[in-house]
N, C-alpha and C positions, 0 to 999 in steps of 0.2 A: 690638378684634380678637376674632373668634369662636373660632377653633381654632388651637392651636399644635401643629404636627406635628414630633415629635422623631425624628431619623433618625441613629443611630450608624453610622459607616462605618469601614472600613479596607481599603485596597488594592482598590477597586472602580472604578478609572478607566474601564474599558470598559463597565461596567454602569450607572453612575450616571445618565447622561443619559436613557436610556429610563425609568428609575424616576422621575426628577424630572418628566418629561413626563406619565407616568401619574398621579402624585400631583396635578399641576396640573389634569388633566382630570377628576379626581374631585370637585374643590371647585367647585361651580357656584353654589349659593345661600347660601353663607356666605363670610366673609372668613377668610383663614388666613395664617399665617407658617410658613415651613419652616426649622427649626433643624437644621442638619447638624453633627454632632459627630464630628470625626475622631479616631481612636484610634491615631495614629502611623503613618499611611500612608507607604509608601516609594516610591509611584509618584506619578502626577499627579492623584490623587483630589481633593485640595483645590483645585487650580487649575481642574480641569474643573468641579467643583461651583460655584465662584464664577462662572465664565463662563456656566454654564447658568442660574443665578439672574439674572444680569444680562441675558442675551439674552431670557429669557422674561418679564422684568419682575416676577419673583416677590419678594414681601416676605419676606426671610429673611436668614440669615447662616450662616457656617461658623466653627465654634469648633475650634481646634486644641488638643486636650487632651494630646497626647503619648501615650506607650505606657501606657494605663490600661485596666483591665477595663471591660466594657460597663456595669456598674453605676455606675461613676464617671462615664462619659460621659453616661448617662441623667440622672444628677443634675445635671450641668452644663447639660444641655438644660432641665431643669425650672427651674433657677435663672434661666435666660435667658427662659423662656416668659412671654408676656403675654396669652395668649388666655383667654377664659372657660373653655374646655375644652382638654384636652391629649390627644394620641393618639401612639402609638409605631409606627414603621415599622422593619422589619428586612429586610436584603437577602435573607435566606433564606426569609422568609414574607411575601408581599405579597398583599393582598386587593383585590378589585374591587367597586365599586358598593355600598358599605356606609355611607359617611359621611353622605350626605344623609339616609338613614333614621335613622342614629344621632343626627344633630343635631336632626332634627324630634322624635324621641322624647325627647331630653334637654330641649329647650325646652318641650315639652308637659307633661312630668312634673316638671321641675326635679330630675332624677335626679342622684345623685352619680356613678353608674357606669352605662354602657350597654354591653351586649354583644349579639352577633348570634345568629341561629338557624342550625341545622345541617341542617334539612330543611324541606320544605313543611309538614309537620304542626306542627313547632316554630313556623314563621312564622305559621300560622293561629292557634295558641294565643296567641302573643305579641300579635297584632293584636286578638284578642278581649279579652285582659286589659287592653290599653292603653285600650280604650274603655269597659270595664265599670266600674260603680260598685259592683257586688255582689261580684265575685270578689276575695278577699283576696290582696293582693300579698305576695310573699315578702320578707323582710328579707335583709340581706347575709349574716348567719350561716347562714340557711337555704340560701341559694345555695351557700355554701361547703360545707355538709354534702352537698348534692346533687352538687357538684363532686367531693368526695373519694370519694363512692360510685360515681362514674362515670356518673351520670344527667344531668349537665349538662356542656357543653363551653364553657370560656371561655379564650380565647387573648389573652395580653397584646399581641399584634400586631394585635388586632382589638377594641380597647377605646376608649371615649370617657369621660374622667374630668373632672369639674368641678375646675378648678384651685384654687378657693377651699376646696373640701373637702380637698384634699391639704395645703394650707397650714395650715388650722385643726387638722388632726389630725397634723401633723408627719410626714407619710408620704413617705419617701424610700427609694431603693434602698440596700441595705447596702453601705457603702463597702468596696472591695477584694475583694468577693465575686465569684468566677468561676463558681461552680456553685450553683444553687438560688436565685439572687437574684430572678429574675422571679416564681417561684412564691411566694416569701416576700412580695414586694411586693404581688402580687395578693391573697393570702390576708389580709394586713393591711388592705388597702383594703376587702375585703368585710366584715371584722369591724367596721370603723368606719362602714360605709355605712348610712345610714338609708333611702335610696331607691335600689334597683337595678332597672333596667328591661331587659328583653330586647326588642330591636328586631326587627321582622319581616324585616329584611334577611337573606337567606341567604348564609352565608359561602362565597365562591368565590375560590380562590387563582389567581394568574396565573403558572403555571410558567415561561413564556418570559421573565419578568422576574426570576425568582428566581435568586440566585447559587447555583451548585451547591456542595455540601459537599465540601471538600477532605478528604483523609485526615487524620484527627485525630492530633495529636502526643500521645505518652504524657503523661498528666497526673499519674499517681502518687497519693500520699495526698491531694493537694489536692482530689480529687473528694469527700472527706468534708465539704467545705464545704456540700454539699447537705444532709447530715444535720444539721449545725449550724444551717442556715437553718430546717429544719423543727422543730428543738428550740426555737428562738426563738419560732416561731409557737405551738407547744404551750404554752410558758410564758406567752405572752400570753393564750391561752384560759384557762389556769388562773387567772391574776390578774384578768382583766377580764370573762370570760364563764364563770364557774364554774358557772352554772346550765345551761349548754349541755352536758349530760352526753353526749348522743349525738354531738355534735361532738368532744368530747374523746376519746371512744372511737374515733371514726373516725381521729383523728390518731394515737392510741396503737397501734391495732391494724391500721391500713391504711396511712396515709401515711408514718409513720416507718419501719416495717419495709420498706415499698416502697422508700424512699430508701436504706436500708442495703443491700438486695439489689441495687439498681441500682449502687451503689458496688462491691459485691462482683463483679458481672458485669464492670464496666469494668476492674477491676484484674486479674481472671483473663484477660480478653481481651488485656490488655497483657503477659501472660506471667508474672505473679507466681504462685508456687506457692500452693496452697490453704492450706498451713500458715502461710505468711507473711501471707496475708489474714486468717486466723483470729487470728493474733497481733496484727495491727493492730486488729481489732475489740475484742479483749479489753483491749488497752492503752488504748483510748478508751472502754471500757465500753459499746460499741455492741452487743455480743452480747446485752445485757439488753433491747435494743429489739426483738429478733426474737420478739415475742409475737403470738399469734393470739387473736381473739375473734369475736364475732358479726358485726362489721363487716369482717372479713378476707375478701377475695375468694378464690375457690377456687384460682385460678392462683397467687396469692401464698402461700396456705396450703401448696400442694404444693411450691413453691420452698423455703420455709423448712424444711419437713419433710425434703426431700432434702438441703439444705445441712447440717442438723444431724445427720443420720443418719451414724454412723461407717462403715457398710459400703456406702453407696450412692454411686455416682459422680454428681457434680454438674456439669452442663454449663450455662454461662452462655448467656443468650439476650437 
């Protein structure tokens, strides 16, 4: 089996058949299995998915995981996967015409991770690097630094990862995590990867197939799981990549304060008073994470300054 496609779902009975058809049309020159992991659907999603797999003759299965977070569902898919590579599909972010390019790039380079291009310029550079024996290729930590600085875009919904690499490095999603689990998994993968390749395929989403976002239910303090996820990544860098000082600075002065301010915005938009949010930050010692340095972006710097200023009104965005 060449590729395992892991697709976590919940209550998408009406949308799942067009998505499955789309996925099947994208796999032309490689074999694949479709692993659909249901997270406690209350409609006919499971039955509809099974019928679609059977009618299309697709090699795959439906796993019923019950009411679990996406992180747990993705782990169930990884445990079931048998492909040489794995990729993830999400109902709210579906891409087109990338897998053939990804698979070719992975086979040519024996890459641990393959991701896509965001523009024609990116695509040309990726093509040039892939055939050049002179241009030095970036390692996973370098790509992570570029990602944290905002110079590279990597979406977990548009990745191809070598399964043996995941198993050898014990890379899984953090169990029970609702917020920050995908970034944590992606960052840990990049930190462990020896060979990361950007494919020339330009990322193009398919809005007509994507499930629209429903109005989010209040999440409350659980949103701080995002900060905990980034703290775990920072600690990993401290322990295993202590020489990567620029990367550590980017985590401490860009990504961690960014995560804290995102949580602040979510809680304020849910109606919590500023004083209550400030108290939450102090109780968790997260207010100490709101530091700025040379890697802090200007917008984040301004947000932190306005949030900390006792006489300025702070408006979440």
